[in-house]
DRENPA-3360 file (N, C-alpha, C; in nm, 2 decimals, always signed):
BEGIN
1 = MYQLMLDT = +1.17/+0.92/-10.04/+1.03/+0.89/-10.09/+0.96/+0.82/-9.98 ~ +0.84/+0.86/-9.95/+0.75/+0.80/-9.85/+0.66/+0.69/-9.91 ~ +0.63/+0.59/-9.83/+0.54/+0.49/-9.88/+0.43/+0.47/-9.77 ~ +0.31/+0.46/-9.82/+0.19/+0.44/-9.73/+0.16/+0.29/-9.72 ~ +0.17/+0.23/-9.60/+0.15/+0.09/-9.58/+0.03/+0.08/-9.49 ~ -0.05/-0.02/-9.52/-0.17/-0.05/-9.43/-0.12/-0.15/-9.33 ~ -0.14/-0.13/-9.20/-0.10/-0.22/-9.09/-0.22/-0.29/-9.04 ~ -0.25/-0.40/-9.11/-0.38/-0.47/-9.08/-0.37/-0.61/-9.14;
9 = ANLAEIKA = -0.47/-0.70/-9.11/-0.49/-0.82/-9.17/-0.63/-0.84/-9.21 ~ -0.71/-0.73/-9.19/-0.85/-0.73/-9.22/-0.87/-0.72/-9.37 ~ -0.93/-0.82/-9.44/-0.95/-0.81/-9.58/-1.03/-0.70/-9.63 ~ -1.14/-0.66/-9.56/-1.22/-0.55/-9.59/-1.15/-0.42/-9.59 ~ -1.07/-0.40/-9.48/-0.99/-0.28/-9.47/-0.89/-0.27/-9.58 ~ -0.82/-0.38/-9.61/-0.72/-0.38/-9.72/-0.79/-0.35/-9.85 ~ -0.90/-0.41/-9.88/-0.97/-0.38/-10.01/-1.01/-0.24/-10.02 ~ -1.06/-0.18/-9.91/-1.10/-0.04/-9.91/-0.98/+0.05/-9.92;
17 = GIKTLPVS = -0.87/+0.02/-9.85/-0.75/+0.10/-9.85/-0.69/+0.10/-9.99 ~ -0.68/-0.01/-10.05/-0.62/-0.02/-10.19/-0.70/+0.06/-10.29 ~ -0.83/+0.05/-10.27/-0.92/+0.12/-10.36/-0.92/+0.27/-10.35 ~ -0.89/+0.32/-10.23/-0.91/+0.47/-10.21/-0.78/+0.54/-10.18 ~ -0.67/+0.47/-10.15/-0.55/+0.53/-10.11/-0.43/+0.49/-10.20 ~ -0.32/+0.57/-10.21/-0.21/+0.53/-10.28/-0.12/+0.43/-10.20 ~ -0.17/+0.32/-10.17/-0.11/+0.22/-10.08/+0.01/+0.15/-10.15 ~ +0.12/+0.14/-10.08/+0.24/+0.07/-10.14/+0.24/-0.08/-10.09;
25 = GVTTNPTI = +0.17/-0.11/-9.99/+0.17/-0.25/-9.94/+0.10/-0.26/-9.81 ~ +0.11/-0.38/-9.75/+0.05/-0.42/-9.63/+0.15/-0.47/-9.53 ~ +0.15/-0.44/-9.41/+0.23/-0.50/-9.30/+0.14/-0.56/-9.20 ~ +0.18/-0.67/-9.14/+0.10/-0.74/-9.04/+0.20/-0.81/-8.95 ~ +0.14/-0.86/-8.84/+0.22/-0.94/-8.74/+0.13/-1.04/-8.67 ~ +0.18/-1.13/-8.59/+0.09/-1.23/-8.53/-0.02/-1.17/-8.44 ~ +0.00/-1.07/-8.38/-0.10/-1.01/-8.29/-0.22/-0.96/-8.38 ~ -0.19/-0.89/-8.49/-0.29/-0.84/-8.58/-0.36/-0.96/-8.65;
33 = LRREGDID = -0.29/-1.06/-8.69/-0.35/-1.17/-8.75/-0.45/-1.24/-8.65 ~ -0.41/-1.25/-8.52/-0.50/-1.31/-8.42/-0.63/-1.24/-8.41 ~ -0.63/-1.11/-8.43/-0.76/-1.03/-8.42/-0.86/-1.07/-8.53 ~ -0.81/-1.14/-8.63/-0.90/-1.19/-8.74/-0.98/-1.31/-8.70 ~ -0.95/-1.37/-8.59/-1.03/-1.49/-8.54/-0.96/-1.62/-8.58 ~ -1.04/-1.72/-8.59/-0.99/-1.85/-8.62/-0.98/-1.87/-8.77 ~ -0.86/-1.83/-8.82/-0.83/-1.83/-8.96/-0.71/-1.93/-8.99 ~ -0.71/-1.97/-9.11/-0.59/-2.04/-9.16/-0.49/-1.93/-9.20;
41 = VYSHLSAI = -0.39/-1.91/-9.12/-0.30/-1.80/-9.14/-0.24/-1.79/-9.28 ~ -0.19/-1.91/-9.33/-0.13/-1.91/-9.46/-0.22/-1.88/-9.58 ~ -0.35/-1.93/-9.57/-0.45/-1.89/-9.67/-0.48/-1.75/-9.66 ~ -0.49/-1.70/-9.54/-0.53/-1.55/-9.52/-0.42/-1.46/-9.58 ~ -0.29/-1.50/-9.55/-0.18/-1.42/-9.61/-0.18/-1.43/-9.76 ~ -0.21/-1.55/-9.81/-0.22/-1.56/-9.96/-0.33/-1.47/-10.02 ~ -0.44/-1.46/-9.95/-0.55/-1.37/-9.99/-0.50/-1.23/-9.99 ~ -0.43/-1.19/-9.88/-0.38/-1.05/-9.88/-0.28/-1.03/-9.99;
49 = KEMCGAAR = -0.19/-1.12/-10.01/-0.09/-1.10/-10.12/-0.16/-1.09/-10.26 ~ -0.27/-1.17/-10.28/-0.34/-1.16/-10.40/-0.40/-1.02/-10.42 ~ -0.46/-0.97/-10.31/-0.52/-0.84/-10.31/-0.41/-0.73/-10.34 ~ -0.29/-0.75/-10.29/-0.18/-0.65/-10.31/-0.13/-0.66/-10.46 ~ -0.14/-0.77/-10.52/-0.09/-0.79/-10.65/+0.06/-0.77/-10.66 ~ +0.11/-0.76/-10.78/+0.26/-0.75/-10.80/+0.31/-0.61/-10.77 ~ +0.22/-0.51/-10.78/+0.27/-0.38/-10.76/+0.28/-0.33/-10.61 ~ +0.23/-0.42/-10.52/+0.24/-0.38/-10.38/+0.31/-0.49/-10.30;
57 = SLHVQVVS = +0.37/-0.46/-10.19/+0.44/-0.55/-10.11/+0.36/-0.60/-9.99 ~ +0.39/-0.72/-9.93/+0.34/-0.77/-9.81/+0.45/-0.80/-9.72 ~ +0.45/-0.74/-9.60/+0.55/-0.76/-9.50/+0.48/-0.83/-9.38 ~ +0.54/-0.94/-9.33/+0.48/-1.02/-9.22/+0.59/-1.04/-9.12 ~ +0.57/-1.00/-9.00/+0.66/-1.02/-8.89/+0.66/-1.16/-8.84 ~ +0.78/-1.22/-8.82/+0.79/-1.35/-8.76/+0.80/-1.34/-8.61 ~ +0.78/-1.45/-8.54/+0.80/-1.45/-8.40/+0.92/-1.53/-8.34 ~ +0.97/-1.61/-8.43/+1.09/-1.69/-8.39/+1.21/-1.60/-8.37;
65 = TDTEGIIK = +1.30/-1.64/-8.28/+1.42/-1.56/-8.25/+1.55/-1.63/-8.30 ~ +1.54/-1.76/-8.35/+1.65/-1.83/-8.40/+1.64/-1.84/-8.56 ~ +1.75/-1.85/-8.62/+1.76/-1.85/-8.77/+1.67/-1.96/-8.83 ~ +1.68/-2.08/-8.77/+1.61/-2.19/-8.83/+1.45/-2.17/-8.81 ~ +1.41/-2.11/-8.70/+1.27/-2.08/-8.68/+1.22/-1.97/-8.78 ~ +1.30/-1.87/-8.79/+1.27/-1.76/-8.88/+1.25/-1.81/-9.03 ~ +1.34/-1.89/-9.07/+1.34/-1.95/-9.21/+1.22/-2.03/-9.22 ~ +1.19/-2.12/-9.12/+1.07/-2.20/-9.13/+0.94/-2.12/-9.14;
73 = EA = +0.93/-2.01/-9.06/+0.81/-1.93/-9.06/+0.80/-1.86/-9.20 ~ +0.91/-1.81/-9.25/+0.91/-1.74/-9.38/+0.86/-1.84/-9.49;
% end
């Protein structure tokens, strides 16, 4: 089974994608988040998760390479 994931952190793009496409969730990473400008990352990710709701997933790539750092970022 295939899933359609939006690879963005842009709230307008996510809103439009969820409204018009059979989206399974959103993926993003630090580079994509940086493109959104001077944002509070955690608040922004919370807004994305709220838009996704319980039926869709949110996947966020971490940048740490050690276990402790990855857990802290998560």
